N, C-alpha and C positions, 0 to 999 in steps of 0.2 A: 793578426798578421794577414788574414785572408783579404781584408779590404785595402791593404796598403799597396799603392801603385808600384813600388819597386818589386814587391813580392809577385804581384800579378804579371808584371813585365818579364821578370826572370822566368817564371813558369810558362809563360806564353812562348818565349824563345826556346826553352827546353822541349816543350811539347811539339813545336814546329820542327825542330831538328829530328826528334824521334819519328814524327810522322813522315818526314822526307826520307829518313833512313829505311823505314818499313816499306814505303812505296817503291823506292829504288831497288831494295832487296827483292821485293815481290816481282817487279818487272824483270830484273836480271834472272831470277830463278825461273820465271815463266819462259823466258827466251832460251835458257839452258835446257829446260825440259822439252821445249819444242824442237830443239836441235838434237835431242837424244842424250843429253848429258845430265839428266835430273839427279842421278845418284853418283856423281863424280866427285873427285877431290876439289875441283873448282867450285862446284855447287856448295860443298861443305864450307869452303873458304869464304864464299860470298855470304853464306848464312852467319858465320862467325863474325865477319866484318860488319854485317848488318846490326849486330848487337854491340860489338866492341867499340866501334867508332862513335856512335851516339853516347855510349856509356862514358868514354874518355872525355868527350865534349862536355857532358853534364858535370863531371867532376871538376874539370878545368874552368868551366864557365861560372859555376857556383863559387869557386875559389876567387875568381876574378871579381865577381860582383861583391863578395864579402870584403876583399881588399879595397875596392873602391869606396865602399861604405865606411870602412875604418879610416881611410885617408880623408874622406869628406868630414867625418866626425872630428878628426884632429885639426882640419882646416878651420872649423867653426869655433874652435876654442881660443 
């Protein structure tokens, strides 16, 4: 599996989304901290969203890729 292009592409996309989510979360939390809201409900919400959004994306994207692979398998028969 490790050398297959679809596997590498799927994991590259997932890794990029998680990287972007962590980066955006860190920037927003830094801005909130600088504004004096580091321990606020908003900061907690941002932190939760920083994990929940890429997690939901990962689940949906993997399902999408698997569905496309199944459809492609049926189309070649």
